[in-house]
C-alpha positions as CSV (number, residue, x, y, z in Angstrom):
1,M,-13.2,-16.4,67.2
2,N,-9.8,-15.7,67.0
3,V,-7.8,-14.9,63.8
4,D,-4.3,-13.6,64.6
5,T,-2.6,-16.9,65.5
6,P,0.6,-18.2,62.6
7,G,0.5,-21.6,61.1
8,A,-1.8,-23.9,61.3
9,A,-4.0,-22.4,63.7
10,A,-4.9,-19.5,60.8
11,T,-5.3,-22.8,58.6
12,N,-8.1,-23.9,61.1
13,V,-9.3,-20.3,61.5
14,E,-9.9,-20.0,57.9
15,A,-11.6,-22.8,57.8
16,Q,-14.3,-22.3,60.4
17,W,-15.6,-19.2,58.9
18,R,-15.8,-21.1,55.9
19,S,-18.2,-23.3,57.6
20,W,-19.5,-20.6,59.0
21,V,-20.3,-18.8,55.9
22,E,-21.9,-22.1,54.5
23,A,-24.2,-22.8,57.2
24,H,-25.5,-19.2,57.3
25,G,-26.9,-19.6,54.1
26,V,-24.3,-17.7,51.7
27,T,-24.7,-19.2,47.9
28,D,-21.7,-21.2,46.6
29,Q,-20.6,-18.8,44.3
30,Y,-20.4,-16.1,47.3
31,R,-18.9,-18.1,50.0
32,G,-15.4,-17.2,49.0
33,R,-16.1,-13.8,49.1
34,A,-17.9,-13.5,52.2
35,A,-15.3,-15.6,54.2
36,T,-12.4,-13.3,53.3
37,A,-14.4,-10.9,54.5
38,A,-14.7,-11.8,57.7
39,I,-11.1,-13.3,57.7
40,E,-9.7,-10.4,56.6
41,L,-11.1,-8.1,59.4
42,G,-10.4,-10.6,62.0
43,R,-6.5,-10.2,60.8
44,T,-6.9,-6.4,62.1
45,G,-7.6,-7.1,65.9
46,A,-11.9,-6.8,64.9
47,S,-14.3,-8.4,67.4
48,P,-16.1,-11.7,65.8
49,A,-19.6,-10.0,65.8
50,A,-17.8,-7.3,63.2
51,C,-16.3,-10.0,61.1
52,A,-19.6,-11.5,61.1
53,A,-21.4,-8.7,60.0
54,A,-19.0,-7.9,57.5
55,A,-19.6,-11.5,55.9
56,R,-23.0,-11.5,55.8
57,L,-22.5,-8.2,53.9
58,A,-20.0,-9.3,51.6
59,G,-22.4,-12.6,50.9
60,G,-25.4,-10.7,50.7
61,I,-27.3,-12.1,53.4
62,G,-26.6,-8.9,55.3
63,D,-28.6,-5.8,56.7
64,R,-28.9,-2.3,57.9
65,G,-28.4,-4.1,61.6
66,H,-25.0,-5.6,60.3
67,R,-24.1,-2.4,58.8
68,D,-24.9,-0.3,61.9
69,Q,-23.0,-2.8,63.9
70,L,-19.9,-2.3,62.2
71,R,-20.1,1.5,62.3
72,Q,-20.7,1.3,66.2
73,E,-17.3,-0.6,66.6
74,L,-16.1,1.9,64.1
75,S,-16.9,4.5,66.7
76,F,-15.6,2.7,69.5
77,V,-12.0,2.5,67.5
78,E,-11.8,5.9,66.7
79,A,-12.3,7.0,70.4
80,M,-9.6,4.9,71.5
81,L,-7.2,6.4,68.4
82,A,-8.6,9.7,70.1
83,D,-7.7,8.8,74.0
84,L,-4.3,7.5,73.0
85,G,-3.9,11.1,71.3
86,T,-4.6,12.8,74.6
87,P,-1.1,13.8,76.2
88,E,0.3,12.0,78.5
89,R,-3.0,9.6,79.4
90,Y,-0.8,6.9,79.5
91,P,2.8,8.3,81.0
92,D,3.8,4.3,82.0
93,V,3.9,3.1,78.6
94,S,6.6,3.8,76.5
95,P,6.1,5.8,72.9
96,A,7.1,2.3,70.5
97,A,4.6,1.0,72.1
98,L,1.9,3.5,72.1
99,A,2.8,4.3,68.4
100,A,2.3,-0.1,67.9
101,I,-1.0,0.8,69.5
102,E,-1.7,3.6,67.8
103,R,-0.6,2.1,64.1
104,R,-2.9,-1.4,65.0
105,L,-6.0,1.0,65.5
106,R,-5.6,2.7,63.0
107,L,-5.4,-0.3,60.8
108,R,-8.7,-1.6,62.0
109,S,-10.3,1.1,62.0
110,E,-10.0,1.5,58.5
111,A,-10.8,-2.5,57.7
112,L,-14.3,-1.1,59.5
113,R,-14.5,1.8,57.4
114,V,-14.1,-0.5,54.1
115,A,-16.4,-3.0,55.6
116,A,-19.1,-1.1,56.6
117,A,-19.1,0.8,52.9
118,T,-19.5,-2.5,51.5
119,I,-22.0,-2.7,49.0
120,F,-23.4,-6.4,47.7
121,A,-22.6,-6.6,43.9
122,P,-24.2,-10.1,42.2
123,E,-21.9,-11.8,39.9
124,P,-23.4,-11.2,36.7
125,G,-24.3,-15.4,35.3
126,Q,-25.3,-16.8,32.4
127,P,-29.2,-15.4,30.6
128,A,-31.7,-17.3,31.3
129,T,-32.6,-19.5,28.9
130,A,-36.4,-20.3,28.4
131,A,-36.2,-24.4,28.6
132,A,-38.9,-26.2,26.3
133,E,-41.8,-27.1,27.1
134,P,-41.4,-31.3,27.2
135,R,-44.8,-33.0,25.1
136,P,-46.3,-35.1,26.8
137,V,-46.1,-38.7,26.2
138,P,-49.1,-40.9,25.5
139,G,-50.0,-43.0,28.2
140,A,-47.3,-41.8,30.6
141,Q,-48.4,-40.9,34.4
142,P,-47.9,-36.7,35.1
143,V,-45.1,-36.5,36.9
144,A,-45.4,-34.2,40.2
145,P,-43.1,-31.5,40.3
146,A,-40.2,-31.9,42.7
147,P,-40.3,-29.6,46.1
148,Q,-38.9,-26.9,46.5
149,P,-36.1,-26.3,49.1
150,A,-37.3,-24.1,52.1
151,A,-35.9,-21.0,52.6
152,P,-32.9,-20.7,55.2
153,V,-33.4,-19.5,58.3
154,K,-32.8,-16.6,59.4
155,P,-30.1,-16.3,62.3
156,P,-30.3,-13.8,65.1
157,R,-28.3,-10.5,64.8
158,P,-25.1,-10.8,66.7
159,P,-24.7,-8.7,70.0
160,R,-23.6,-5.4,69.8
161,P,-19.7,-4.9,71.1
162,P,-19.7,-2.9,74.3
163,L,-19.1,0.8,73.9
164,G,-16.7,1.3,76.3
165,P,-15.1,-1.4,79.7
166,S,-17.2,-2.3,82.3
167,L,-17.5,-1.3,85.3
168,R,-15.9,-3.7,86.8
169,Q,-12.6,-3.7,83.9
170,F,-12.4,0.2,84.5
171,A,-12.2,-0.1,88.6
172,S,-9.7,-3.5,88.4
173,E,-7.5,-1.3,85.5
174,H,-7.8,2.2,87.5
175,S,-7.6,0.7,91.5
176,I,-4.6,2.2,92.6
177,L,-6.0,5.9,91.2
178,L,-9.6,5.4,92.8
179,L,-7.8,3.8,96.1
180,S,-5.4,7.4,95.8
181,Y,-8.0,9.1,95.3
182,A,-10.5,8.5,98.3
183,G,-7.5,8.2,100.5
184,A,-6.8,11.8,99.3
185,F,-10.4,13.0,100.3
186,L,-10.3,11.3,103.9
187,L,-7.2,12.8,104.4
188,I,-8.8,16.7,103.4
189,V,-11.7,16.2,105.2
190,A,-9.7,14.9,108.5
191,V,-6.8,17.9,108.3
192,I,-10.6,20.2,108.6
193,L,-11.6,18.5,111.3
194,F,-8.4,18.5,112.8
195,E,-8.4,22.6,112.0
196,L,-12.3,22.7,113.6
197,Y,-12.0,20.6,116.5
198,G,-8.3,20.1,117.4
199,V,-7.3,19.3,121.0
200,A,-6.2,23.0,122.1
201,S,-3.6,21.9,124.9
202,L,-1.3,20.9,122.6
203,G,-0.2,24.7,121.8
204,A,-0.6,26.7,118.6
205,P,3.2,25.8,116.8
206,F,2.2,22.0,117.3
207,R,-0.9,21.8,115.7
208,F,0.1,24.2,113.2
209,G,3.3,22.2,112.7
210,A,1.1,19.1,112.0
211,V,-0.7,20.4,109.5
212,L,2.0,22.1,107.8
213,G,4.2,18.9,108.7
214,L,1.7,16.9,106.4
215,D,1.3,19.6,103.6
216,L,5.4,19.7,102.9
217,V,5.6,15.2,103.2
218,F,3.5,14.8,100.7
219,A,4.5,17.8,98.3
220,A,8.1,15.7,98.7
221,A,6.9,12.6,98.6
222,G,4.8,13.9,95.3
223,W,7.8,15.3,93.7
224,A,10.3,12.2,94.1
225,C,7.5,10.2,93.0
226,L,6.9,12.3,89.9
227,R,10.5,11.6,88.9
228,S,9.6,7.7,88.3
229,R,8.2,6.8,85.4
230,R,6.3,3.8,86.8
231,L,4.8,5.8,90.3
232,R,4.1,8.9,88.4
233,V,0.2,8.2,88.4
234,V,0.8,8.0,92.7
235,G,2.8,11.4,92.6
236,H,0.3,13.5,90.8
237,T,-2.3,12.6,93.5
238,Y,0.2,13.1,96.1
239,V,1.3,16.4,94.7
240,A,-3.1,17.8,94.0
241,I,-3.0,16.9,98.2
242,A,-0.5,19.0,99.0
243,A,-2.0,21.7,96.1
244,L,-5.1,21.4,97.9
245,E,-4.3,21.3,101.5
246,A,-2.5,24.3,101.2
247,P,-5.0,26.8,101.7
248,L,-5.6,25.1,104.8
249,V,-2.6,25.7,105.7
250,F,-2.9,29.3,106.0
251,V,-6.4,28.9,107.7
252,A,-4.5,26.9,110.1
253,A,-2.1,29.4,110.9
254,Y,-4.8,32.3,111.0
255,V,-6.7,29.8,113.2
256,F,-4.5,28.1,115.7
257,F,-2.1,31.9,116.1
258,A,-5.3,33.7,116.8
259,L,-4.1,36.1,114.1
260,Q,-7.1,38.7,114.0
261,Q,-6.7,39.5,117.7
262,N,-3.2,40.4,116.6
263,G,-4.3,43.0,114.4
264,I,-4.7,40.9,111.1
265,S,-7.7,41.5,109.4
266,V,-9.9,38.5,107.4
267,D,-8.8,40.7,104.6
268,L,-5.9,40.8,104.8
269,A,-5.4,36.7,105.3
270,Q,-7.5,36.2,102.6
271,L,-5.3,38.6,100.0
272,V,-2.2,36.9,101.2
273,T,-3.8,33.4,101.1
274,G,-5.7,33.8,97.1
275,A,-2.4,35.3,95.9
276,A,-0.1,32.4,97.6
277,C,-2.5,30.5,96.2
278,T,-2.7,31.3,92.7
279,C,1.0,31.6,92.5
280,L,1.4,28.0,93.5
281,Y,-1.5,27.2,90.9
282,A,0.1,28.8,88.5
283,A,3.3,26.6,88.9
284,L,2.3,23.8,89.4
285,A,0.0,24.0,85.9
286,I,3.0,25.3,83.6
287,R,5.1,22.5,85.3
288,L,3.0,19.9,84.9
289,R,1.0,20.8,81.8
290,S,-1.7,20.8,84.1
291,Q,-5.4,22.4,83.1
292,A,-6.3,21.6,86.4
293,Y,-4.1,23.5,88.5
294,G,-5.1,26.4,86.0
295,L,-8.2,26.2,86.7
296,L,-7.3,26.3,90.5
297,A,-5.0,29.3,89.9
298,L,-7.8,31.5,87.8
299,L,-9.8,30.8,91.3
300,G,-7.4,31.9,93.0
301,L,-6.8,35.1,91.7
302,A,-10.8,36.4,92.5
303,V,-10.1,35.3,95.7
304,A,-7.1,37.4,96.2
305,W,-8.1,40.3,94.3
306,L,-11.8,40.1,96.4
307,G,-9.1,40.4,99.8
308,A,-7.4,43.2,97.8
309,L,-10.9,45.5,97.1
310,D,-12.0,44.9,101.0
311,L,-8.7,45.6,102.4
312,A,-8.2,49.3,100.9
313,N,-12.4,49.9,102.0
314,L,-13.5,50.6,98.4
315,G,-17.1,50.5,99.7
316,S,-19.9,51.1,97.3
317,W,-16.9,50.9,94.5
318,R,-15.9,47.5,95.3
319,G,-18.3,45.9,92.0
320,P,-17.2,48.6,89.6
321,A,-13.9,47.4,90.8
322,T,-14.5,43.6,90.7
323,A,-15.4,44.8,86.6
324,V,-11.8,45.0,86.1
325,L,-11.5,41.0,86.5
326,V,-13.7,41.1,83.2
327,T,-10.4,42.5,81.3
328,V,-7.8,40.0,83.4
329,Y,-9.6,37.1,82.6
330,A,-9.9,37.9,78.7
331,A,-6.8,38.7,78.4
332,I,-6.1,35.4,79.8
333,A,-7.9,33.8,77.3
334,F,-7.1,34.9,74.5
335,R,-3.2,36.1,74.9
336,S,-1.7,33.6,77.3
337,N,-1.4,30.8,75.2
338,R,0.9,33.2,72.9
339,L,3.9,31.9,75.6
340,R,5.2,29.1,74.8
341,A,6.0,28.3,78.3
342,I,2.3,28.8,79.6
343,G,0.4,27.3,76.3
344,N,-3.0,26.7,77.1
345,V,-3.1,25.5,80.8
346,F,-5.1,29.0,81.3
347,A,-6.9,29.8,78.4
348,R,-9.1,26.7,78.1
349,F,-11.2,27.6,81.1
350,A,-10.3,31.5,81.4
351,V,-13.6,32.6,79.1
352,P,-16.2,30.7,81.6
353,F,-14.4,33.4,84.6
354,V,-14.8,36.5,82.3
355,H,-18.7,36.6,82.4
356,G,-18.5,35.2,85.9
357,A,-16.1,38.5,86.9
358,W,-19.0,40.9,85.5
359,L,-22.0,38.6,87.2
360,L,-19.9,38.8,90.6
361,A,-19.4,42.4,90.4
362,A,-23.2,43.1,89.3
363,G,-23.9,40.8,92.2
364,I,-21.6,43.3,94.7
365,T,-23.0,46.1,93.8
366,L,-26.7,45.2,93.9
367,Y,-26.0,44.5,97.1
368,D,-23.8,47.3,98.4
369,I,-27.3,49.0,96.4
370,A,-29.4,47.1,99.0
371,T,-28.0,48.0,102.0
372,S,-27.2,52.0,101.1
373,V,-28.7,54.9,101.2
374,G,-30.6,56.3,97.9
375,W,-29.4,55.7,94.3
376,P,-25.7,55.9,93.5
377,T,-25.7,56.8,90.1
378,W,-22.1,57.1,89.4
379,I,-20.8,53.5,90.6
380,I,-23.8,52.1,88.1
381,T,-22.3,54.5,85.7
382,G,-18.9,53.4,86.4
383,L,-19.9,49.7,86.5
384,L,-21.5,49.0,83.4
385,A,-18.7,51.4,81.7
386,I,-15.5,49.1,83.6
387,A,-17.3,46.3,82.3
388,G,-18.4,47.1,78.8
389,C,-14.7,48.4,78.1
390,G,-13.6,44.7,79.6
391,Y,-16.1,43.3,76.7
392,L,-15.0,45.2,73.7
393,L,-11.4,44.4,74.5
394,Y,-12.5,40.8,75.1
395,R,-14.3,40.8,71.7
396,L,-10.8,43.0,70.0
397,I,-9.2,39.9,71.2
398,G,-10.6,36.8,70.1
399,G,-14.0,36.8,71.9
400,G,-17.2,35.2,71.0
401,R,-19.7,37.2,68.9
402,E,-21.1,37.8,72.6
403,G,-19.0,39.9,73.4
404,S,-19.8,42.3,71.3
405,F,-23.7,42.5,72.2
406,L,-22.7,42.5,76.0
407,A,-20.0,45.7,74.8
408,M,-22.6,47.3,72.8
409,G,-25.2,46.8,75.6
410,L,-22.8,47.7,78.7
411,L,-21.4,51.1,77.1
412,L,-25.2,52.1,75.8
413,L,-26.4,51.5,79.4
414,A,-23.5,53.3,81.2
415,W,-23.9,56.2,78.7
416,T,-27.3,56.5,79.4
417,S,-26.9,56.8,83.1
418,F,-24.4,58.8,82.4
419,L,-26.7,61.4,80.8
420,F,-29.1,61.0,84.0
421,G,-26.5,61.4,86.4
422,A,-25.4,64.5,84.9
423,R,-28.5,66.5,85.0
């Protein structure tokens, strides 16, 4: 039932709601109140089911289910408002249109909140007076009592509004984006297969040029699309394809040119690839204000760090040196957001990397201990001390309470290991 049409259509809608409340058993003195509640809520764009629930509550025939129905639609509207508040969520819609939609949704949210909080209050009536008992008339036949009207049948509960868009609606609204993601996935798979099973007779320069050229084409196309408001969604997809293909370009260079046979070790290639991808993803994260690229930059940092440690040939000290990442990620988590140009593109996902760095360092140390002879007391002491100091810094600059327990526990174990090794 549409209640937003002007003029005669609005009058027709009001008449329909008044007929509706009369047909659903609302008493005469509350029909006006019930119809007004439905009409006023409908003017904000609420669903007919919500308007009907508001009319029932205002007319004294509602129950808890109708109140829950209004609250459910209120939750749906508030979720839409939260979605509108996400930056760059709808880049193709003008700010004026987004502001108008937000005002409309806020009016609907407030109307639903008021309707859900409605408590039926009967109007005060005249005090009932005891009717005088009629005196029997001699010779008169007794009059049979008039039959009582049947109680109105309780109508079925209207269906609840959907919690979100249906699968068909989601697919129709995001068809271009879904096709772009599917194409990106297939393209990356094709590049990987080309690197694994490419025709060797084509020559290394040609095969590497094909991978590099494809990456550069998508990067240029994505950057060009980002300059257009209408193609911004497609531009983000093209840039993501180019960014995800960047590590494959380094792999292609290492494999096609047989760099390992030319004296370039895997550790050096890992260091160069990880450092280059970290810089690329960090630049994209800052430029596009994307936390996804910030996550990739944090991963690239760990890859480059491990490559540098293997290149330095630290032996069993790889684990303690990896524990330095606890301090690095802690600083990124709670200090990078102080720079206005960076914001929180790295800080949001950096905290899990703090704990992941400690687990990685412990795992590397345990692996080195299992493959070595003897008990390396000083390596374990160094691992516990470095990780404990990292968690101490993590707690001091804003980390959670778990940082205190981990710092105290690790430093205590480090002191115990030191005393055990100094005997």
